[in-house]
N, C-alpha and C positions, 0 to 999 in steps of 0.2 A: 504494500500499500504505499502510495506517494502522498505525503501532506506537506503543506506549506506552513511555515512559522510566520505568524502575523507580526512578530517583533523584529522585523527586518531592520537593520541598521540604516540610518539617514545617509544619503550620499555625501561623499567628501569631495569638495570642489576646489580646484585651483584654476582660476581664469586670468589670463593675461590678454594683452593686446593681440598676440600671435596664436596662442594655443590654449585649448581647454583640456582639462583632465579631471575625470570623476571616477569614483569607486563607491560601489554600494555592495552590500552583502545581504544575503537571506539565507536562512537555515531551512533545509528540506530533510525529509526523513524516508529512508528505505528500510523496511524490515526492522524498524525500531533503532537503526543507526543514523546519526545525523550526517548530512552531506552540506558543506558550505558551498553556496553558489556565490561567486565573486564576479560582479559586472564591472568591466573596465571600459571607460569610454574616453575618446579623445586621442591625445598624444602621450605615449609611453617612452619617456627618453631620459637622458641623464639629469634633467631638472625635476622630473615627476616620479622616477622609479623609487626614491626613498619612501614616498607615501604608500605605495603598493607594498613595499618590503615590510614597512611597519605594520600595516593592516594584517598581512598574512603572518607575520611573526606573533602578532597579538593572538590570532586564532589558533596558531600552533600551540602557543603558551597555555591556551585554554583546552588543550589536549583534542583538538580537531585535526583529523589527519586524512580526510576525505574531501576533495575539493573539485569543483567544476569551475573553470574560468571562463566566463562569457565574454567573447571578444566581438559581439555583433557590432558594437558602436566604436571599436577601436580603429582609428584612422592610421596610426603609425606606431611602430615599435623599433626602438634602437636595440644595440648590443646590450645596453645596460638593462632594459626591460626584459630582454631574452634571458639574461643572467639571473635575474630575480626568479623567473619561472623555473629555470632549470635547478637552481639552488633549492628552491621550495619542493620541487619534484624529488630530489634526492633526499631531503629531510623527511618528507612524509612517508616515502617508501621504507626508510629506516624504521618506521613505526607501523608497518604493515598497511600503510594508507596509499592513496594515490591522487594523482591530479590528471584531470581530463579537461580537454579544451572543447568549447561549444561555439557554434556560430561564427566560425572564422571566415574572414573575407578571402577571395582568391588571391589577392595581392599578398596578404600576410601569410596565407598557405603556401604560396610559392617561396617565400622566404624561409619558412619552416623546412619545407622539402629540400631546398638548396643547401641549408646548413646542417641537414640530417636530423633535425629536431622532431620531425614527424615519425621517425623510427623509435624515438624515446617515450613519446607521449601519445596517448590516443586522442584523435580528433573526431568529434561527433558534429552532425549537422545541426542539432538542437540540443537544448538542455534536457528535454525529456528523453532523447536518445541516451545521453550520457548517464542520466538517472537509471534508465533501464539497464545499461551496461553494468552500472554499479550493483544493482539488485541481482543480476544474473551472476556476476562474478562472486558476490558474497554468498549466494546460494550454492554455487558449485564448489568454492574452495573453503568456505566456512571461516575465512580469515578476513577477506576484504577485497584484495585486488591482486591481479597478475599484471606484471609489467608487459608493455607491448613486445619488447625484444624476446620474451618468453614464447611468443606465438609465431615467430618467424622461423 
Protein backbone atom coordinates (compact mmCIF):
# COMPACT_ATOMS: atom_id res chain seq x y z
CA UNK A 1 0.00 0.00 0.00
CA UNK A 2 1.30 3.40 -0.97
CA UNK A 3 0.35 6.33 1.24
CA UNK A 4 1.40 9.95 1.31
CA UNK A 5 2.44 11.87 4.40
CA UNK A 6 0.53 15.11 4.73
CA UNK A 7 3.40 16.59 6.73
CA UNK A 8 5.58 17.28 3.69
CA UNK A 9 8.27 19.83 4.35
CA UNK A 10 7.98 23.29 2.88
CA UNK A 11 10.08 24.08 -0.16
CA UNK A 12 13.47 25.66 0.40
CA UNK A 13 14.14 28.41 -2.13
CA UNK A 14 17.07 30.38 -3.33
CA UNK A 15 16.26 32.85 -6.04
CA UNK A 16 18.69 35.19 -7.72
CA UNK A 17 18.61 37.24 -10.86
CA UNK A 18 20.00 34.33 -12.88
CA UNK A 19 18.91 31.07 -11.37
CA UNK A 20 16.31 29.43 -9.22
CA UNK A 21 16.73 26.48 -6.89
CA UNK A 22 14.09 24.77 -4.76
CA UNK A 23 14.02 21.59 -2.69
CA UNK A 24 10.97 20.04 -1.12
CA UNK A 25 10.54 16.67 0.52
CA UNK A 26 7.65 14.40 1.29
CA UNK A 27 7.44 11.04 2.99
CA UNK A 28 5.68 8.13 1.29
CA UNK A 29 5.30 4.61 2.60
CA UNK A 30 5.65 1.16 1.04
CA UNK A 31 4.89 -1.88 3.17
CA UNK A 32 5.26 0.14 6.36
CA UNK A 33 8.69 1.45 5.32
CA UNK A 34 9.21 5.19 4.74
CA UNK A 35 10.47 6.42 1.37
CA UNK A 36 11.67 10.01 1.18
CA UNK A 37 10.75 11.79 -2.05
CA UNK A 38 13.02 14.76 -2.71
CA UNK A 39 11.84 17.21 -5.37
CA UNK A 40 14.66 19.26 -6.90
CA UNK A 41 13.87 22.26 -9.08
CA UNK A 42 15.97 24.72 -11.04
CA UNK A 43 19.76 24.80 -11.16
CA UNK A 44 21.86 22.42 -9.09
CA UNK A 45 25.42 23.72 -9.25
CA UNK A 46 28.36 24.79 -7.09
CA UNK A 47 26.35 27.58 -5.46
CA UNK A 48 23.24 25.48 -4.68
CA UNK A 49 24.52 21.95 -4.02
CA UNK A 50 25.27 22.65 -0.31
CA UNK A 51 21.53 23.14 0.31
CA UNK A 52 20.70 19.74 -1.22
CA UNK A 53 23.58 18.12 0.64
CA UNK A 54 22.38 19.59 3.95
CA UNK A 55 18.76 18.48 3.39
CA UNK A 56 19.82 14.94 2.45
CA UNK A 57 22.27 14.72 5.36
CA UNK A 58 19.50 15.78 7.75
CA UNK A 59 17.23 13.02 6.42
CA UNK A 60 19.99 10.41 6.63
CA UNK A 61 20.70 11.63 10.18
CA UNK A 62 17.05 10.80 10.96
CA UNK A 63 17.76 7.24 9.74
CA UNK A 64 16.01 7.56 6.38
CA UNK A 65 17.82 5.38 3.83
CA UNK A 66 15.34 5.05 0.95
CA UNK A 67 15.09 7.99 -1.43
CA UNK A 68 13.47 8.96 -4.68
CA UNK A 69 14.95 12.11 -6.19
CA UNK A 70 12.41 13.76 -8.47
CA UNK A 71 14.20 15.73 -11.20
CA UNK A 72 11.15 16.73 -13.23
CA UNK A 73 11.78 20.44 -12.65
CA UNK A 74 15.59 20.31 -12.72
CA UNK A 75 17.00 22.48 -15.52
CA UNK A 76 20.73 22.00 -14.95
CA UNK A 77 23.08 19.86 -12.88
CA UNK A 78 26.82 20.43 -12.50
CA UNK A 79 29.52 18.02 -11.39
CA UNK A 80 29.01 19.32 -7.83
CA UNK A 81 25.35 18.31 -7.95
CA UNK A 82 26.22 14.90 -9.39
CA UNK A 83 28.77 14.48 -6.60
CA UNK A 84 26.10 15.06 -3.93
CA UNK A 85 23.84 12.42 -5.48
CA UNK A 86 26.64 9.87 -5.84
CA UNK A 87 27.87 10.48 -2.28
CA UNK A 88 24.37 10.04 -0.97
CA UNK A 89 23.91 6.87 -3.02
CA UNK A 90 26.97 5.33 -1.43
CA UNK A 91 25.92 6.35 2.08
CA UNK A 92 22.37 4.97 1.88
CA UNK A 93 23.54 1.70 0.34
CA UNK A 94 25.89 1.22 3.30
CA UNK A 95 22.65 1.07 5.36
CA UNK A 96 20.83 -1.35 2.98
CA UNK A 97 18.94 1.59 1.48
CA UNK A 98 18.83 2.96 -2.02
CA UNK A 99 18.34 6.06 -4.11
CA UNK A 100 16.24 6.11 -7.26
CA UNK A 101 15.82 8.91 -9.77
CA UNK A 102 12.41 9.82 -11.22
CA UNK A 103 11.20 12.16 -13.95
CA UNK A 104 14.60 12.89 -15.47
CA UNK A 105 14.70 15.05 -18.61
CA UNK A 106 16.38 13.70 -21.74
CA UNK A 107 19.13 16.31 -21.43
CA UNK A 108 20.06 15.25 -17.89
CA UNK A 109 19.59 11.55 -18.75
CA UNK A 110 22.14 11.94 -21.56
CA UNK A 111 24.61 13.41 -19.06
CA UNK A 112 24.01 10.51 -16.63
CA UNK A 113 24.48 8.01 -19.47
CA UNK A 114 27.63 9.69 -20.77
CA UNK A 115 29.24 9.71 -17.31
CA UNK A 116 28.14 6.18 -16.48
CA UNK A 117 25.93 7.19 -13.55
CA UNK A 118 22.89 5.49 -15.07
CA UNK A 119 24.70 2.18 -14.46
CA UNK A 120 24.92 2.97 -10.74
CA UNK A 121 21.45 4.31 -9.99
CA UNK A 122 18.02 3.19 -11.20
CA UNK A 123 16.14 5.76 -13.25
CA UNK A 124 12.34 5.64 -13.43
CA UNK A 125 9.85 7.53 -15.57
CA UNK A 126 7.66 8.53 -12.62
CA UNK A 127 7.69 8.67 -8.84
CA UNK A 128 5.01 5.98 -8.79
CA UNK A 129 7.22 3.62 -10.85
CA UNK A 130 10.09 4.21 -8.42
CA UNK A 131 7.80 3.52 -5.45
CA UNK A 132 6.61 0.30 -7.09
CA UNK A 133 10.24 -0.73 -7.68
CA UNK A 134 11.04 -0.17 -4.00
CA UNK A 135 8.03 -2.28 -3.05
CA UNK A 136 9.02 -5.09 -5.39
CA UNK A 137 12.64 -5.08 -4.20
CA UNK A 138 11.64 -5.06 -0.54
CA UNK A 139 9.25 -7.98 -1.02
CA UNK A 140 11.83 -9.99 -3.00
CA UNK A 141 14.85 -9.37 -0.81
CA UNK A 142 13.32 -8.59 2.55
CA UNK A 143 16.10 -6.03 3.03
CA UNK A 144 15.28 -3.05 0.93
CA UNK A 145 17.19 -2.67 -2.28
CA UNK A 146 19.37 -4.28 -4.87
CA UNK A 147 21.88 -2.06 -6.59
CA UNK A 148 21.58 -1.66 -10.37
CA UNK A 149 24.98 -3.19 -11.01
CA UNK A 150 23.73 -6.42 -9.38
CA UNK A 151 21.27 -6.91 -12.25
CA UNK A 152 23.73 -6.45 -15.13
